N, C-alpha and C positions, 0 to 999 in steps of 0.2 A: 318568075312569080305565077303559080298556078291561077288560072282564072275560071272558075266553076260556071255552068250553064246557071242563067238567072232568067227567071220568068214572073210576070206578076200573078196573084195570087187572091183569088175571091174570097174576101170577107165580108161583105156585105158594103158600105160605101167606105171602108177604112182603108186606105192604101197599104199595100202587102206586097213582099217582094219575096220569092222563093229561090235560094240558089240550090245546085247540085242536081245529080242525076237522080231520079226515082232510087229509092229507098225506103227501108223499113224504119227506120231512125231519124228523126229529127230534133235540133236544137232550134228552141224558142226564143230570140232574140229580142231584148226589149232596152232599150237605148234612157239614158236619163234626161233631165233637164236640159233644154237646147238643144238633144241631141236629134237623131233622125233614124230613117230606117236603113238607110243606105250605109252607115257604122256598119252594119254587120257584114261589109266584104269582107276586110281583112280576117275574121274571124272564119268566114265560109272558106276562104281561101286555105287555113288551115284545117279544117276536120273535112270540107266535101272530097277531097283525096283519100280518106281513109273511110268514107262509104257512108258520109253522114249527109243530110240536107241542113239547111238554116231557113229558119222563116220568120223575117223582120216584121215589124208594122212601123206605121207611125202612129203615136201615143196622140190624146187629144191636143189640139192647139200647137203641135209640133208638125215639122215638116212639111207635106202638100195639105194638112189640115188646116183650118181655120178656126173659127168659133162653133163646130158642130154640137161638142162638147167642151165640157171645162178639164182642165188638168188638173182632176181632183180625185180623191179616191172614192167619192161616192160615182163618179163615174169611168175612171179607168178602170177601177178594178170588176164589174160585171161584165164590162168588153173583155177583159183579161180570162174572167172565167169560161166567157163564150168561144174565145178563142182555142183555148186549152179543151172545150167540148168538141169544136172541130177537129182539131188535130187527133185525139182519139180517136174518130171516126176513120181518118188516115192512114194515121203512124200507129206501128206496134210499140215504139220506144222512141221518148219524148223525153227530154232533157230541157235544161232552162241556162241560159247566159245573159244575164241582167245587170244594168249599173245604176247606183244611185237612187234615185225614186223610184226610175223603173223594176230596181230589185225590190224596194218596199211595195210597191203595187203588186208585184207578182208574189212577192212571199204570203202577201194577206189574201190573194185570188188563188191561188194552188196550193194553200195548206190542207193538206189531209187527202191531197188527190196523188194519184199515183206519177210520179215521177221519178227517171233512171238514177238523174243526180243534179246539181245546181252549181253554177260557176258565178259566184257574185263578186262583182268587181267597186268597192269604195260603197256597199249598200250602207241605206237607210236601215236601220235596225231596232232605233227607240224615237220614234216621230214626238211622242209626249214630252220627252227628255229635250229635244232639239227645238219646239217651238216653246219650252217653260223657259230654256236657256236664251232664245232671243227677246223673249219677254224680259229677262232680269237687265239684257243686255240695253234696252231701249227704255228702260224704269218704266214699265207698265206690269199695272197687279192684275189678277183676275178681275176683281170687281169694275177695276175700270174697262177692259175688253170687253167685258159680258154686257157694261150700258153700252159699247161704242158700237159694237157688233164688229168692226174692222178698223184697225188701225195703222197706217201707213209706217215701216221705220228706216232709217238713215241707211239699212242694210241693203236697201232697193228691194224687202218684201215685205209684205201688207200680214200684219198677223188677223187672225180671223178665230171668234167664239165659236161658230158652227163649225168651223174645220178643227178646232179643237175638241169640240165634244164628240164629233163624230171621229176620231182617234182613241177617245176615252172609250168610247163604244164599241170599238172594234181593236182589242190587242193583237197583237202579233201572236202566232203560234205555231212555229215550224220544226219540222223535224225532217227527216232526210238525208241522204249523201250529198253532205255539201264543202266545197273549196271557196275560200274568203281571200282576195287579195287588197289588202289594206293598208296605205300609207300612214306613217306615223304622224303625218303631218295632215290628217282628211281636217277640213276645217265644219264637218258639218258631224260627225260620229266620232267621239272622243273614244281612247282605248278602252276606260272604264266600259263603254256602251257596247263593244264589237267582243271585250271578254264575257259580259253577261248573256250576250247574243250566243257564243261559242258554249259556254258552258250549258245554256239552256237548250240548244238544239243542236250539241253534237258537231256541228262544223268543224272544219278543220283551217 
């Protein structure tokens, strides 16, 4: 297996690594929940030999990061917007490889901005439906969540009224050259959700 060159990459206080020799083309790699930037290595081994680089970061509360920011869209999305701006200052061709919640953050942050292509693995594409499904499973009404603010569930997740409100205020609008790898037994995103996303975004 080829092991591309690897180096630390300056992105403020955010731990970031860059795989591959100098190139005009870069893939931004975003991990999902419980992931870390080093997961990008196997992907880099595939794309770097063909002349691309791979830039991967630790999302908030993951990898080398402690509690400087929260793993929530109001912190992660602006950070990714800044990441793309930085990438545009260095590379001519930018693509995306993202997983699960990292994919959802990326789709929000990069909507309407120039990417050559996006490869998404098990992406969260309808966070509002995901939250309301969790509420139904936990037998929590919107009124109860509104009053409480936050309610822990047996799934190990905490339902949050501010999070639900943020999601509703920031709907997903994504179009572009997109490929999705989706498993039929995906516990977070139903086939109905992924089909709706496919139809609305033109993804394959």
